[in-house]
GUGUVEX-291043 format. One record per residue: residue number from 1; residue in one letter; chain; x, y, z of N, C-alpha, C in turn. Coordinates in pm, whole numbers, padded with zeros to 5 digits. Example, Ala and Ser with C-alpha at 12.3 -4.5 7.8 and 13.67 -1.06 7.14 Angstrom:
{pt 1 'A' 'A' {01319 -00569 00780} {01230 -00450 00780} {01320 -00330 00780}}
{pt 2 'S' 'A' {01285 -00225 00708} {01367 -00106 00714} {01290 00003 00787}}
This chain:
{pt 1 'M' 'A' {-03110 07336 01178} {-03152 07368 01316} {-03122 07263 01399}}
{pt 2 'I' 'A' {-03049 07299 01516} {-03010 07192 01609} {-03116 07203 01736}}
{pt 3 'A' 'A' {-03152 07095 01772} {-03242 07089 01908} {-03166 07112 02021}}
{pt 4 'N' 'A' {-03228 07131 02131} {-03154 07168 02254} {-03100 07022 02308}}
{pt 5 'P' 'A' {-02965 07020 02322} {-02911 06900 02393} {-02925 06906 02536}}
{pt 6 'E' 'A' {-02922 06777 02598} {-02948 06756 02742} {-02817 06737 02808}}
{pt 7 'P' 'A' {-02767 06837 02893} {-02627 06819 02954} {-02650 06699 03062}}
{pt 8 'S' 'A' {-02527 06638 03074} {-02523 06546 03184} {-02387 06546 03257}}
{pt 9 'T' 'A' {-02389 06552 03381} {-02249 06559 03463} {-02251 06446 03559}}
{pt 10 'L' 'A' {-02126 06416 03571} {-02084 06310 03670} {-01996 06366 03782}}
{pt 11 'P' 'A' {-02012 06319 03900} {-01926 06387 03998} {-01769 06390 03970}}
{pt 12 'G' 'A' {-01706 06501 03986} {-01572 06516 03951} {-01531 06512 03793}}
{pt 13 'M' 'A' {-01640 06533 03719} {-01612 06527 03574} {-01669 06649 03504}}
{pt 14 'T' 'A' {-01621 06689 03390} {-01671 06807 03333} {-01808 06777 03263}}
{pt 15 'T' 'A' {-01886 06877 03228} {-02011 06838 03167} {-01998 06772 03026}}
{pt 16 'V' 'A' {-02073 06685 03006} {-02074 06620 02872} {-02220 06641 02811}}
{pt 17 'I' 'A' {-02231 06650 02686} {-02348 06663 02625} {-02409 06531 02561}}
{pt 18 'I' 'A' {-02518 06499 02605} {-02576 06365 02554} {-02719 06407 02480}}
{pt 19 'F' 'A' {-02721 06351 02361} {-02849 06389 02280} {-02935 06261 02295}}
{pt 20 'T' 'A' {-03068 06309 02333} {-03188 06206 02312} {-03167 06160 02162}}
{pt 21 'M' 'A' {-03195 06021 02151} {-03197 05976 02007} {-03305 06025 01921}}
{pt 22 'L' 'A' {-03437 06017 01973} {-03537 06066 01898} {-03635 06140 02005}}
{pt 23 'K' 'A' {-03674 06260 01958} {-03767 06339 02041} {-03876 06409 01953}}
{pt 24 'L' 'A' {-03988 06362 01969} {-04111 06424 01908} {-04173 06520 02000}}
{pt 25 'S' 'A' {-04180 06636 01952} {-04256 06744 02037} {-04360 06815 01961}}
{pt 26 'G' 'A' {-04493 06793 01995} {-04591 06862 01929} {-04612 06817 01803}}
{pt 27 'L' 'A' {-04576 06693 01754} {-04592 06659 01616} {-04733 06636 01577}}
{pt 28 'S' 'A' {-04765 06724 01470} {-04904 06700 01410} {-04877 06673 01271}}
{pt 29 'I' 'A' {-04970 06598 01218} {-04969 06570 01067} {-05116 06590 01004}}
{pt 30 'R' 'A' {-05127 06670 00893} {-05237 06686 00834} {-05224 06619 00701}}
{pt 31 'L' 'A' {-05347 06553 00673} {-05354 06480 00534} {-05467 06532 00452}}
{pt 32 'G' 'A' {-05436 06596 00345} {-05540 06665 00277} {-05621 06766 00354}}
{pt 33 'G' 'A' {-05558 06831 00452} {-05625 06935 00530} {-05688 06867 00654}}
{pt 34 'R' 'A' {-05697 06740 00670} {-05749 06674 00784} {-05639 06638 00884}}
{pt 35 'L' 'A' {-05660 06665 01019} {-05559 06649 01121} {-05574 06501 01149}}
{pt 36 'V' 'A' {-05473 06425 01116} {-05464 06274 01146} {-05368 06226 01248}}
{pt 37 'V' 'A' {-05270 06313 01279} {-05186 06286 01401} {-05183 06425 01465}}
{pt 38 'D' 'A' {-05219 06413 01614} {-05234 06533 01673} {-05154 06553 01805}}
{pt 39 'D' 'A' {-05049 06635 01804} {-04971 06683 01918} {-04912 06566 01990}}
{pt 40 'V' 'A' {-04825 06486 01902} {-04753 06369 01964} {-04632 06413 02023}}
{pt 41 'N' 'A' {-04615 06370 02149} {-04485 06386 02229} {-04432 06256 02273}}
{pt 42 'L' 'A' {-04308 06225 02215} {-04248 06095 02235} {-04104 06104 02234}}
{pt 43 'T' 'A' {-04038 06024 02327} {-03893 06022 02336} {-03833 05878 02328}}
{pt 44 'V' 'A' {-03733 05858 02249} {-03665 05728 02255} {-03522 05756 02289}}
{pt 45 'E' 'A' {-03486 05699 02394} {-03329 05728 02432} {-03239 05636 02363}}
{pt 46 'P' 'A' {-03102 05666 02363} {-03002 05569 02301} {-03028 05434 02361}}
{pt 47 'G' 'A' {-03035 05338 02271} {-03045 05191 02320} {-03182 05154 02374}}
{pt 48 'Q' 'A' {-03259 05231 02375} {-03391 05217 02434} {-03496 05145 02316}}
{pt 49 'T' 'A' {-03574 05055 02361} {-03681 04984 02279} {-03822 05042 02325}}
{pt 50 'V' 'A' {-03880 05111 02227} {-04015 05167 02260} {-04118 05113 02160}}
{pt 51 'G' 'A' {-04229 05063 02210} {-04324 05020 02123} {-04438 05119 02105}}
{pt 52 'L' 'A' {-04478 05147 01983} {-04577 05260 01942} {-04706 05161 01888}}
{pt 53 'I' 'A' {-04798 05162 01972} {-04912 05046 01957} {-05052 05127 01920}}
{pt 54 'G' 'A' {-05128 05074 01849} {-05248 05120 01815} {-05334 05047 01702}}
{pt 55 'G' 'A' {-05450 05053 01683} {-05519 05015 01578} {-05493 05062 01444}}
{pt 56 'S' 'A' {-05558 05002 01341} {-05551 05056 01205} {-05604 05187 01203}}
{pt 57 'G' 'A' {-05531 05285 01134} {-05586 05414 01122} {-05560 05509 01249}}
{pt 58 'S' 'A' {-05483 05458 01341} {-05465 05532 01465} {-05360 05644 01438}}
{pt 59 'G' 'A' {-05275 05624 01338} {-05165 05736 01302} {-05023 05686 01337}}
{pt 60 'K' 'A' {-05001 05573 01379} {-04878 05534 01417} {-04785 05518 01297}}
{pt 61 'T' 'A' {-04835 05473 01184} {-04735 05454 01071} {-04721 05601 01007}}
{pt 62 'L' 'A' {-04808 05685 01007} {-04790 05826 00962} {-04691 05903 01044}}
{pt 63 'T' 'A' {-04694 05866 01181} {-04590 05923 01265} {-04454 05878 01227}}
{pt 64 'A' 'A' {-04421 05745 01191} {-04297 05696 01151} {-04257 05767 01015}}
{pt 65 'L' 'A' {-04361 05769 00915} {-04311 05822 00801} {-04279 05970 00807}}
{pt 66 'G' 'A' {-04346 06048 00904} {-04309 06173 00936} {-04168 06193 00985}}
{pt 67 'V' 'A' {-04135 06087 01075} {-03987 06094 01117} {-03886 06076 01017}}
{pt 68 'L' 'A' {-03925 05980 00907} {-03836 05953 00808} {-03849 06051 00683}}
{pt 69 'G' 'A' {-03938 06151 00688} {-03957 06238 00594} {-04015 06183 00464}}
{pt 70 'L' 'A' {-04106 06088 00469} {-04159 05991 00370} {-04302 06002 00365}}
{pt 71 'L' 'A' {-04354 06119 00421} {-04499 06125 00421} {-04557 06145 00273}}
{pt 72 'P' 'A' {-04675 06093 00243} {-04743 06100 00112} {-04756 06245 00075}}
{pt 73 'G' 'A' {-04755 06270 -00050} {-04744 06420 -00109} {-04860 06509 -00030}}
{pt 74 'A' 'A' {-04977 06449 -00007} {-05075 06536 00053} {-05057 06567 00185}}
{pt 75 'A' 'A' {-04971 06508 00255} {-04948 06520 00402} {-04836 06625 00437}}
{pt 76 'H' 'A' {-04870 06687 00544} {-04777 06784 00591} {-04757 06776 00742}}
{pt 77 'A' 'A' {-04632 06759 00794} {-04594 06765 00930} {-04571 06904 00994}}
{pt 78 'E' 'A' {-04610 06909 01116} {-04578 07046 01197} {-04533 06996 01334}}
{pt 79 'G' 'A' {-04448 07092 01398} {-04392 07052 01524} {-04248 07040 01517}}
{pt 80 'H' 'A' {-04193 06947 01598} {-04049 06917 01602} {-04025 06768 01603}}
{pt 81 'I' 'A' {-03921 06733 01522} {-03866 06596 01523} {-03728 06600 01542}}
{pt 82 'G' 'A' {-03670 06576 01664} {-03535 06595 01686} {-03470 06461 01687}}
{pt 83 'L' 'A' {-03372 06434 01588} {-03286 06312 01591} {-03140 06336 01634}}
{pt 84 'G' 'A' {-03102 06297 01754} {-02968 06337 01799} {-02935 06465 01788}}
{pt 85 'G' 'A' {-03033 06557 01808} {-03010 06704 01817} {-03020 06765 01687}}
{pt 86 'I' 'A' {-03057 06700 01578} {-03089 06753 01445} {-03237 06763 01432}}
{pt 87 'E' 'A' {-03283 06876 01384} {-03422 06896 01363} {-03449 06848 01223}}
{pt 88 'L' 'A' {-03551 06752 01210} {-03592 06696 01080} {-03720 06743 01041}}
{pt 89 'C' 'A' {-03809 06801 01106} {-03933 06846 01076} {-03906 06969 00967}}
{pt 90 'G' 'A' {-03945 06958 00845} {-03925 07065 00753} {-03785 07070 00696}}
{pt 91 'A' 'A' {-03705 06967 00725} {-03563 06975 00673} {-03567 06933 00530}}
{pt 92 'P' 'A' {-03474 06992 00461} {-03464 06977 00306} {-03441 06822 00290}}
{pt 93 'E' 'A' {-03477 06774 00161} {-03462 06636 00120} {-03325 06597 00119}}
{pt 94 'R' 'A' {-03234 06691 00095} {-03088 06651 00083} {-03036 06606 00226}}
{pt 95 'R' 'A' {-03079 06687 00341} {-03043 06642 00469} {-03113 06504 00498}}
{pt 96 'L' 'A' {-03247 06494 00457} {-03306 06373 00509} {-03247 06252 00427}}
{pt 97 'R' 'A' {-03202 06258 00315} {-03135 06150 00249} {-02991 06110 00316}}
{pt 98 'Q' 'A' {-02938 06217 00369} {-02823 06178 00450} {-02841 06114 00587}}
{pt 99 'V' 'A' {-02953 06136 00633} {-03010 06065 00766} {-03050 05940 00750}}
{pt 100 'R' 'A' {-03137 05910 00646} {-03192 05775 00616} {-03085 05667 00583}}
{pt 101 'G' 'A' {-03089 05561 00651} {-02988 05452 00631} {-02875 05484 00710}}
{pt 102 'C' 'A' {-02822 05595 00745} {-02709 05606 00815} {-02739 05642 00968}}
{pt 103 'R' 'A' {-02839 05728 00986} {-02889 05758 01130} {-03014 05692 01168}}
{pt 104 'I' 'A' {-03088 05663 01067} {-03228 05596 01091} {-03225 05483 00995}}
{pt 105 'G' 'A' {-03259 05354 01031} {-03295 05245 00956} {-03428 05205 00962}}
{pt 106 'F' 'A' {-03494 05164 00848} {-03645 05141 00850} {-03676 04995 00793}}
{pt 107 'V' 'A' {-03764 04913 00860} {-03792 04792 00821} {-03955 04801 00819}}
{pt 108 'G' 'A' {-04014 04774 00707} {-04148 04766 00693} {-04212 04640 00705}}
{pt 109 'Q' 'A' {-04354 04611 00669} {-04417 04486 00691} {-04404 04397 00551}}
{pt 110 'D' 'A' {-04375 04472 00456} {-04363 04403 00324} {-04230 04421 00256}}
{pt 111 'A' 'A' {-04147 04320 00290} {-04012 04331 00238} {-03990 04328 00096}}
{pt 112 'L' 'A' {-04095 04247 00035} {-04080 04227 -00109} {-04116 04363 -00185}}
{pt 113 'A' 'A' {-04200 04446 -00127} {-04225 04589 -00195} {-04112 04679 -00160}}
{pt 114 'A' 'A' {-04027 04654 -00063} {-03921 04742 -00032} {-03791 04710 -00117}}
{pt 115 'L' 'A' {-03783 04588 -00165} {-03677 04536 -00237} {-03688 04551 -00383}}
{pt 116 'N' 'A' {-03587 04589 -00449} {-03586 04596 -00593} {-03572 04453 -00660}}
{pt 117 'P' 'A' {-03687 04411 -00716} {-03691 04268 -00777} {-03572 04231 -00882}}
{pt 118 'L' 'A' {-03514 04338 -00931} {-03416 04314 -01033} {-03264 04320 -00979}}
{pt 119 'A' 'A' {-03251 04337 -00851} {-03125 04347 -00791} {-03099 04234 -00699}}
{pt 120 'T' 'A' {-02986 04196 -00682} {-02958 04086 -00582} {-02955 04131 -00452}}
{pt 121 'I' 'A' {-02971 04050 -00346} {-02962 04089 -00214} {-02824 04148 -00197}}
{pt 122 'G' 'A' {-02728 04093 -00251} {-02596 04147 -00219} {-02583 04299 -00277}}
{pt 123 'R' 'A' {-02627 04314 -00393} {-02636 04449 -00449} {-02701 04539 -00365}}
{pt 124 'H' 'A' {-02810 04500 -00310} {-02898 04596 -00205} {-02796 04622 -00089}}
{pt 125 'L' 'A' {-02727 04527 -00035} {-02658 04559 00083} {-02531 04637 00056}}
{pt 126 'C' 'A' {-02469 04637 -00063} {-02345 04690 -00076} {-02349 04839 -00099}}
{pt 127 'I' 'A' {-02481 04888 -00140} {-02503 05032 -00150} {-02483 05107 -00039}}
{pt 128 'P' 'A' {-02547 05063 00086} {-02535 05139 00218} {-02393 05112 00272}}
{pt 129 'L' 'A' {-02339 04986 00253} {-02208 04959 00307} {-02107 05043 00246}}
{pt 130 'R' 'A' {-02111 05076 00116} {-02022 05174 00047} {-02048 05315 00091}}
{pt 131 'R' 'A' {-02185 05345 00082} {-02208 05486 00085} {-02195 05545 00231}}
{pt 132 'H' 'A' {-02242 05459 00340} {-02246 05502 00474} {-02125 05464 00552}}
{pt 133 'R' 'A' {-02068 05344 00518} {-01945 05304 00586} {-01808 05313 00525}}
{pt 134 'G' 'A' {-01819 05367 00396} {-01698 05392 00321} {-01614 05280 00283}}
{pt 135 'L' 'A' {-01682 05172 00274} {-01606 05027 00231} {-01580 05027 00081}}
{pt 136 'N' 'A' {-01481 04973 00043} {-01452 04954 -00095} {-01525 04829 -00153}}
{pt 137 'R' 'A' {-01532 04803 -00274} {-01625 04697 -00331} {-01588 04561 -00264}}
{pt 138 'R' 'A' {-01468 04523 -00259} {-01434 04392 -00184} {-01465 04396 -00052}}
{pt 139 'E' 'A' {-01439 04491 00022} {-01488 04496 00163} {-01629 04490 00185}}
{pt 140 'A' 'A' {-01703 04572 00097} {-01846 04563 00113} {-01920 04428 00076}}
{pt 141 'A' 'A' {-01857 04356 -00028} {-01902 04218 -00053} {-01875 04131 00076}}
{pt 142 'R' 'A' {-01762 04136 00131} {-01744 04050 00246} {-01843 04085 00363}}
{pt 143 'A' 'A' {-01861 04227 00391} {-01945 04264 00484} {-02080 04226 00467}}
{pt 144 'A' 'A' {-02125 04214 00335} {-02266 04172 00305} {-02293 04043 00351}}
{pt 145 'G' 'A' {-02198 03951 00331} {-02212 03816 00358} {-02211 03796 00508}}
{pt 146 'D' 'A' {-02126 03868 00576} {-02128 03880 00727} {-02260 03917 00791}}
{pt 147 'L' 'A' {-02330 04019 00713} {-02455 04079 00763} {-02563 03972 00752}}
{pt 148 'L' 'A' {-02561 03900 00635} {-02655 03793 00608} {-02642 03682 00717}}
{pt 149 'E' 'A' {-02519 03638 00755} {-02506 03541 00843} {-02552 03582 00983}}
{pt 150 'R' 'A' {-02530 03703 01009} {-02572 03756 01139} {-02729 03747 01161}}
{pt 151 'V' 'A' {-02811 03779 01044} {-02954 03773 01048} {-03005 03627 01034}}
{pt 152 'G' 'A' {-02914 03528 01028} {-02956 03384 01003} {-02974 03345 00858}}
{pt 153 'L' 'A' {-02921 03406 00780} {-02914 03358 00627} {-02768 03323 00589}}
{pt 154 'A' 'A' {-02768 03234 00494} {-02629 03186 00434} {-02568 03306 00368}}
{pt 155 'A' 'A' {-02432 03308 00369} {-02366 03413 00317} {-02393 03426 00159}}
{pt 156 'D' 'A' {-02412 03309 00089} {-02425 03296 -00054} {-02567 03359 -00093}}
{pt 157 'T' 'A' {-02650 03406 00007} {-02777 03463 -00028} {-02758 03595 -00101}}
{pt 158 'V' 'A' {-02625 03643 -00100} {-02590 03763 -00167} {-02630 03753 -00320}}
{pt 159 'R' 'A' {-02629 03636 -00370} {-02651 03605 -00516} {-02804 03597 -00540}}
{pt 160 'A' 'A' {-02878 03565 -00455} {-03033 03557 -00459} {-03095 03694 -00506}}
{pt 161 'Y' 'A' {-03202 03667 -00576} {-03293 03780 -00598} {-03422 03789 -00493}}
{pt 162 'P' 'A' {-03478 03884 -00459} {-03593 03887 -00358} {-03689 03776 -00380}}
{pt 163 'A' 'A' {-03740 03758 -00515} {-03848 03673 -00534} {-03803 03516 -00513}}
{pt 164 'Q' 'A' {-03666 03504 -00503} {-03624 03361 -00480} {-03619 03321 -00325}}
{pt 165 'L' 'A' {-03657 03415 -00255} {-03652 03400 -00092} {-03798 03386 -00035}}
{pt 166 'S' 'A' {-03815 03316 00066} {-03939 03302 00129} {-03959 03433 00197}}
{pt 167 'G' 'A' {-04088 03451 00254} {-04124 03567 00337} {-04036 03606 00451}}
{pt 168 'G' 'A' {-04004 03507 00519} {-03925 03511 00639} {-03778 03549 00598}}
{pt 169 'Q' 'A' {-03729 03485 00503} {-03596 03517 00469} {-03583 03654 00394}}
{pt 170 'R' 'A' {-03700 03699 00317} {-03687 03846 00273} {-03692 03943 00383}}
{pt 171 'Q' 'A' {-03763 03920 00503} {-03766 04006 00614} {-03637 04016 00686}}
{pt 172 'R' 'A' {-03564 03895 00696} {-03435 03893 00739} {-03347 03981 00669}}
{pt 173 'A' 'A' {-03360 03968 00535} {-03269 04035 00435} {-03300 04195 00459}}
{pt 174 'A' 'A' {-03429 04226 00469} {-03462 04364 00492} {-03395 04427 00620}}
{pt 175 'I' 'A' {-03401 04341 00735} {-03341 04390 00850} {-03181 04416 00825}}
{pt 176 'A' 'A' {-03121 04326 00766} {-02974 04327 00727} {-02958 04459 00653}}
{pt 177 'L' 'A' {-03046 04496 00549} {-03027 04616 00474} {-03052 04739 00560}}
{pt 178 'A' 'A' {-03152 04728 00654} {-03179 04843 00744} {-03064 04879 00837}}
{pt 179 'V' 'A' {-02973 04784 00887} {-02876 04802 00982} {-02747 04811 00911}}
{pt 180 'A' 'A' {-02730 04795 00784} {-02602 04797 00719} {-02527 04930 00733}}
{pt 181 'G' 'A' {-02598 05038 00747} {-02525 05158 00768} {-02500 05189 00917}}
{pt 182 'R' 'A' {-02528 05090 00993} {-02498 05101 01157} {-02584 05218 01199}}
{pt 183 'P' 'A' {-02707 05241 01197} {-02791 05359 01238} {-02797 05342 01386}}
{pt 184 'G' 'A' {-02823 05471 01456} {-02857 05470 01595} {-02987 05430 01626}}
{pt 185 'L' 'A' {-03083 05447 01527} {-03235 05422 01557} {-03279 05326 01435}}
{pt 186 'L' 'A' {-03339 05234 01471} {-03426 05145 01374} {-03583 05162 01401}}
{pt 187 'I' 'A' {-03644 05195 01293} {-03784 05197 01299} {-03846 05077 01225}}
{pt 188 'A' 'A' {-03922 04996 01299} {-03975 04871 01244} {-04127 04885 01249}}
{pt 189 'D' 'A' {-04192 04886 01133} {-04336 04899 01125} {-04396 04778 01087}}
{pt 190 'E' 'A' {-04462 04711 01193} {-04537 04574 01170} {-04441 04474 01112}}
{pt 191 'P' 'A' {-04326 04460 01148} {-04221 04368 01078} {-04267 04232 01069}}
{pt 192 'T' 'A' {-04369 04184 01163} {-04388 04034 01162} {-04541 04008 01129}}
{pt 193 'S' 'A' {-04610 04110 01084} {-04753 04089 01074} {-04778 03997 00947}}
{pt 194 'A' 'A' {-04695 03986 00843} {-04711 03909 00722} {-04654 03765 00732}}
{pt 195 'L' 'A' {-04594 03732 00850} {-04540 03622 00859} {-04601 03505 00954}}
{pt 196 'D' 'A' {-04570 03381 00938} {-04618 03279 01028} {-04561 03280 01152}}
{pt 197 'P' 'A' {-04614 03214 01270} {-04566 03221 01407} {-04416 03201 01411}}
{pt 198 'P' 'A' {-04367 03072 01358} {-04221 03050 01364} {-04121 03167 01319}}
{pt 199 'N' 'A' {-04172 03220 01208} {-04089 03321 01147} {-04108 03458 01231}}
{pt 200 'Q' 'A' {-04230 03488 01277} {-04248 03602 01383} {-04144 03596 01481}}
{pt 201 'A' 'A' {-04140 03474 01550} {-04056 03462 01665} {-03910 03484 01633}}
{pt 202 'G' 'A' {-03867 03446 01508} {-03726 03448 01459} {-03698 03608 01439}}
{pt 203 'I' 'A' {-03793 03678 01376} {-03769 03823 01358} {-03764 03892 01478}}
{pt 204 'L' 'A' {-03852 03849 01584} {-03839 03936 01709} {-03701 03906 01786}}
{pt 205 'D' 'A' {-03649 03784 01763} {-03533 03770 01828} {-03411 03847 01761}}
{pt 206 'L' 'A' {-03421 03864 01629} {-03338 03952 01559} {-03335 04095 01601}}
{pt 207 'L' 'A' {-03464 04152 01623} {-03474 04287 01668} {-03427 04297 01810}}
{pt 208 'R' 'A' {-03434 04190 01891} {-03394 04195 02039} {-03238 04197 02037}}
{pt 209 'A' 'A' {-03169 04163 01930} {-03018 04142 01930} {-02960 04238 01816}}
{pt 210 'L' 'A' {-03023 04352 01803} {-02946 04425 01687} {-02802 04468 01713}}
{pt 211 'P' 'A' {-02730 04475 01601} {-02592 04524 01614} {-02589 04664 01661}}
{pt 212 'P' 'A' {-02459 04702 01730} {-02456 04829 01777} {-02453 04930 01677}}
{pt 213 'A' 'A' {-02471 05053 01700} {-02474 05171 01608} {-02320 05206 01575}}
{pt 214 'A' 'A' {-02307 05297 01481} {-02167 05339 01442} {-02088 05394 01566}}
{pt 215 'D' 'A' {-02146 05452 01656} {-02076 05504 01775} {-02046 05417 01884}}
{pt 216 'G' 'A' {-02100 05280 01857} {-02066 05177 01956} {-02182 05151 02062}}
{pt 217 'R' 'A' {-02266 05248 02059} {-02396 05234 02154} {-02488 05143 02098}}
{pt 218 'P' 'A' {-02577 05080 02188} {-02679 04998 02147} {-02774 05062 02058}}
{pt 219 'T' 'A' {-02819 05006 01955} {-02913 05054 01859} {-03052 05080 01927}}
{pt 220 'A' 'A' {-03115 05185 01909} {-03252 05215 01966} {-03347 05153 01861}}
{pt 221 'L' 'A' {-03468 05111 01923} {-03575 05071 01840} {-03709 05116 01858}}
{pt 222 'L' 'A' {-03776 05166 01758} {-03906 05212 01776} {-03992 05106 01689}}
{pt 223 'L' 'A' {-04060 05029 01764} {-04144 04899 01707} {-04276 04952 01685}}
{pt 224 'I' 'A' {-04332 04952 01574} {-04480 04997 01548} {-04554 04875 01536}}
{pt 225 'S' 'A' {-04674 04860 01611} {-04740 04732 01605} {-04890 04735 01648}}
{pt 226 'H' 'A' {-04972 04660 01617} {-05115 04655 01673} {-05139 04541 01770}}
{pt 227 'D' 'A' {-05022 04466 01797} {-05015 04350 01881} {-04950 04384 02023}}
{pt 228 'L' 'A' {-05015 04401 02115} {-04966 04436 02243} {-04875 04325 02302}}
{pt 229 'A' 'A' {-04905 04193 02267} {-04826 04086 02309} {-04671 04089 02253}}
{pt 230 'V' 'A' {-04668 04130 02132} {-04556 04143 02060} {-04471 04256 02122}}
{pt 231 'V' 'A' {-04537 04372 02133} {-04465 04496 02206} {-04415 04458 02332}}
{pt 232 'A' 'A' {-04504 04386 02418} {-04474 04360 02570} {-04343 04278 02569}}
{pt 233 'R' 'A' {-04324 04187 02471} {-04208 04092 02468} {-04083 04172 02451}}
{pt 234 'L' 'A' {-04087 04271 02374} {-03960 04331 02336} {-03922 04472 02380}}
{pt 235 'C' 'A' {-04029 04538 02425} {-04003 04682 02453} {-03983 04719 02603}}
{pt 236 'D' 'A' {-03903 04821 02632} {-03877 04870 02751} {-03998 04969 02783}}
{pt 237 'R' 'A' {-04055 05035 02693} {-04151 05144 02714} {-04262 05112 02596}}
{pt 238 'I' 'A' {-04386 05152 02636} {-04495 05140 02541} {-04565 05275 02531}}
{pt 239 'A' 'A' {-04601 05316 02406} {-04676 05438 02373} {-04802 05396 02308}}
{pt 240 'V' 'A' {-04928 05445 02354} {-05025 05385 02281} {-05102 05512 02203}}
{pt 241 'M' 'A' {-05137 05467 02076} {-05205 05581 02002} {-05350 05542 01974}}
{pt 242 'H' 'A' {-05445 05640 01967} {-05582 05605 01933} {-05645 05732 01869}}
{pt 243 'D' 'A' {-05693 05717 01749} {-05755 05832 01685} {-05658 05944 01663}}
{pt 244 'G' 'A' {-05539 05910 01626} {-05435 06031 01598} {-05362 06081 01708}}
{pt 245 'C' 'A' {-05412 06033 01830} {-05350 06098 01952} {-05266 05989 02038}}
{pt 246 'L' 'A' {-05162 06059 02101} {-05092 05944 02196} {-05161 05965 02337}}
{pt 247 'V' 'A' {-05240 05864 02363} {-05330 05863 02496} {-05262 05823 02619}}
{pt 248 'E' 'A' {-05145 05746 02604} {-05085 05692 02726} {-04948 05635 02692}}
{pt 249 'Q' 'A' {-04853 05649 02786} {-04725 05584 02757} {-04661 05566 02891}}
{pt 250 'G' 'A' {-04558 05467 02897} {-04502 05440 03026} {-04414 05318 03008}}
{pt 251 'D' 'A' {-04353 05279 03114} {-04273 05157 03139} {-04368 05035 03096}}
{pt 252 'T' 'A' {-04320 04939 03026} {-04400 04823 02985} {-04483 04752 03081}}
{pt 253 'A' 'A' {-04407 04708 03188} {-04465 04636 03300} {-04578 04719 03378}}
{pt 254 'E' 'A' {-04537 04853 03407} {-04631 04939 03475} {-04762 04969 03392}}
{pt 255 'L' 'A' {-04748 04992 03260} {-04864 05022 03173} {-04952 04905 03158}}
{pt 256 'I' 'A' {-04877 04789 03150} {-04971 04671 03153} {-05051 04642 03268}}
{pt 257 'A' 'A' {-04964 04657 03380} {-05024 04640 03516} {-05140 04725 03554}}
{pt 258 'A' 'A' {-05118 04854 03519} {-05223 04960 03565} {-05262 05056 03447}}
{pt 259 'P' 'A' {-05313 05015 03331} {-05346 05102 03234} {-05438 05208 03279}}
{pt 260 'S' 'A' {-05424 05330 03243} {-05523 05441 03281} {-05624 05469 03176}}
{pt 261 'H' 'A' {-05586 05485 03048} {-05688 05515 02931} {-05769 05401 02894}}
{pt 262 'P' 'A' {-05915 05431 02880} {-05999 05324 02854} {-05949 05231 02716}}
{pt 263 'Y' 'A' {-05884 05304 02622} {-05844 05221 02500} {-05728 05129 02541}}
{pt 264 'T' 'A' {-05640 05185 02625} {-05535 05094 02677} {-05586 04970 02755}}
{pt 265 'R' 'A' {-05683 05010 02842} {-05742 04882 02921} {-05813 04782 02834}}
{pt 266 'A' 'A' {-05877 04833 02725} {-05922 04755 02635} {-05826 04663 02564}}
{pt 267 'L' 'A' {-05712 04726 02530} {-05599 04641 02463} {-05552 04536 02563}}
{pt 268 'V' 'A' {-05529 04574 02683} {-05468 04487 02782} {-05571 04363 02803}}
{pt 269 'A' 'A' {-05693 04397 02818} {-05796 04292 02857} {-05804 04198 02737}}
{pt 270 'S' 'A' {-05807 04262 02606} {-05802 04164 02489} {-05675 04070 02478}}
{pt 271 'A' 'A' {-05551 04130 02511} {-05445 04056 02511} {-05441 03943 02615}}
{pt 272 'R' 'A' {-05507 03978 02730} {-05504 03867 02836} {-05599 03755 02813}}
{pt 273 'A' 'A' {-05709 03800 02735} {-05812 03702 02695} {-05762 03610 02592}}
{pt 274 'L' 'A' {-05674 03665 02499} {-05619 03572 02391} {-05512 03483 02448}}
{pt 275 'A' 'A' {-05454 03527 02556} {-05338 03450 02617} {-05391 03337 02714}}
{pt 276 'A' 'A' {-05538 03355 02747} {-05584 03254 02843} {-05613 03132 02779}}
């Protein structure tokens, strides 16, 4: 099922079709019959950085898992999840596997849990490089080393196992893995929460300078966090979740300067108090 594209015209030119990178419309998620995400409407444009912020249990991680088609077995999504014009809500697993890694990359907060302890970092990277970019074995090995250098790791990290790396190094390797297929959208769920401040800053710098997508456009980022200061540093727009609902969203500077929802006002006040 193809979502409705958005036409765009320039003077003197024929109409071209531009797809929004990610569009959630009326997305609701039920977990064991309980409504845990309620009627979320959110758009991420190509190359845009959007922060999805909220407290623990607010529904932000379930929203991301819904986009990826990785909800726990007892959960069920309703509504629409459009990715570049493709409907993902209710899509078969075969289609979702084609999308993950190639169209959407994902970085979680626990890189060690996401990496196979029995596989080298090079082996991790070569799988998407060969599957999604069509590289042969030699090309993939060379590209893996280049990717690692791009995220601030030595090229010979390809020979390391996850347990041999520090937490910050593993997270850098996880980012390299997430962008190996050159996706148009990267979803990062609390990617700095388990790291010390110096490593947090380094990971945020990496997310700020993501490599372009396969079509040459800047990679869009959906950054999920409970930390308003982190989101404000990185994001063009902020969306605020509370008790499963998206209660407010807007341009970063405008939302922080004049929050309208009581929960958002409390977040802003808390961030200002911590910064004082």
